[in-house]
C-alpha positions in Angstrom: -17.8 -58.4 3.7 -20.3 -57.5 6.3 -22.2 -54.2 6.1 -20.7 -53.1 9.5 -17.2 -53.7 8.3 -18.0 -51.8 5.1 -19.3 -48.8 7.1 -16.1 -48.8 9.3 -13.9 -49.0 6.3 -15.8 -46.2 4.5 -15.4 -43.9 7.6 -11.7 -44.7 7.7 -11.0 -44.0 4.1 -13.5 -41.2 3.3 -15.0 -39.6 6.4 -17.1 -37.1 4.5 -18.6 -39.7 2.3 -19.3 -41.9 5.3 -21.0 -39.0 7.1 -23.8 -38.9 4.5 -27.0 -40.2 6.2 -28.5 -43.3 4.7 -32.0 -42.3 4.0 -34.5 -43.1 1.2 -34.2 -40.3 -1.4 -37.7 -40.9 -2.7 -39.5 -40.0 0.5 -41.7 -36.9 0.0 -42.0 -34.2 2.8 -45.2 -34.1 4.8 -48.0 -32.0 3.2 -45.8 -31.3 0.1 -48.7 -31.8 -2.3 -51.0 -29.6 -0.3 -48.5 -26.7 -0.4 -47.3 -27.1 -4.0 -50.3 -25.5 -5.8 -50.2 -22.4 -3.5 -46.4 -21.9 -4.0 -46.7 -22.3 -7.8 -49.6 -19.8 -7.9 -47.7 -17.3 -5.8 -44.8 -17.5 -8.2 -47.1 -17.2 -11.2 -48.8 -14.0 -9.9 -45.6 -12.4 -8.9 -44.9 -9.3 -11.1 -42.0 -9.8 -13.5 -38.8 -8.0 -13.0 -38.4 -4.8 -14.9 -36.1 -5.4 -17.9 -33.1 -3.1 -18.4 -33.5 -0.7 -21.3 -31.2 -1.6 -24.2 -29.3 1.7 -24.0 -28.4 1.0 -20.4 -27.0 -2.5 -21.3 -24.9 -0.9 -24.0 -23.7 1.8 -21.7 -22.7 -0.8 -19.1 -20.3 -2.2 -21.7 -19.3 1.0 -23.5 -18.4 3.1 -20.4 -15.7 0.8 -19.0 -14.3 0.3 -22.5 -14.1 4.1 -22.9 -12.5 4.5 -19.5 -9.8 2.0 -20.4 -9.2 3.7 -23.8 -8.9 7.1 -22.3 -6.5 5.8 -19.6 -4.4 4.1 -22.3 -4.3 7.3 -24.4 -3.3 9.4 -21.3 -0.5 7.1 -20.2 0.9 6.4 -23.7 1.1 10.0 -24.9 4.5 11.5 -25.2 5.9 13.1 -22.0 7.1 16.2 -23.8 5.9 18.1 -26.8 8.2 17.5 -29.8 10.3 20.5 -30.5 10.0 21.8 -27.0 13.5 22.6 -25.8 13.9 22.0 -22.1 16.9 23.7 -20.4 19.6 21.4 -19.2 20.2 20.9 -15.4 23.3 23.2 -15.6 21.2 25.9 -17.2 18.6 25.6 -14.5 21.2 25.9 -11.7 22.8 28.9 -13.4 19.4 30.5 -13.8 18.7 30.1 -10.1 22.1 31.6 -9.2 21.6 34.5 -11.7 18.2 35.2 -10.1 19.7 35.4 -6.6 22.9 37.4 -7.6 23.4 40.4 -9.7 25.4 40.5 -12.9 28.3 42.3 -11.2 28.5 39.8 -8.4 28.5 36.9 -10.8 31.3 38.5 -12.9 33.4 39.3 -9.8 33.0 35.7 -8.5 34.2 34.1 -11.8 37.5 34.3 -13.6 37.6 36.2 -16.9 38.5 33.1 -18.8 35.2 31.5 -17.6 33.1 34.4 -18.8 30.8 33.5 -21.7 31.6 34.9 -25.1 29.0 37.5 -26.1 28.5 38.5 -29.7 27.5 41.9 -30.7 24.0 42.5 -31.7 23.0 45.4 -33.9 19.4 46.5 -33.4 17.8 48.9 -35.9 15.0 50.8 -34.2 12.8 53.4 -35.8 12.7 56.7 -33.9 9.2 55.9 -32.7 10.3 52.5 -31.4 13.3 54.0 -29.6 11.1 56.7 -28.0 8.6 54.0 -26.9 11.5 51.9 -25.4 12.9 55.0 -23.5 9.4 55.8 -22.2 8.6 52.2 -21.2 11.8 51.7 -19.3 11.9 55.2 -17.9 15.4 55.9 -19.1 16.8 59.4 -18.4 18.6 60.4 -21.6 20.5 63.2 -19.8 22.7 60.6 -18.2 23.8 59.3 -21.6 23.9 62.7 -23.5 26.0 64.7 -21.0 
């Protein structure tokens, strides 16, 4: 095979490989040996880079690890506190309606069969507690006595 045929075949099969120039790899640049000592001396007299303190290297590893740990603890914690009773959606709706309407309006709007069953509660107050309750709620006892 002739060298010209080889070059054409190489360009056809591997164009990037054929584009590499054919030059002697052992040729030295002009004035290379005159510049080399000066470049080496400039590199030797160059001040060394400041080393990072050891605590900064440890912090660079520890801070991201701490951030990942805190994120995991925050996302994996329970959504509600155990034993915390949350009202049902029906209770929430009734609470909103009760806030907007008075007791009489609610009882008028519902049938007697739908009324909740209330149990009686007996409260034993001392006379001092009863007097404090009457004073706090500004109850006129004359309405109840007469």
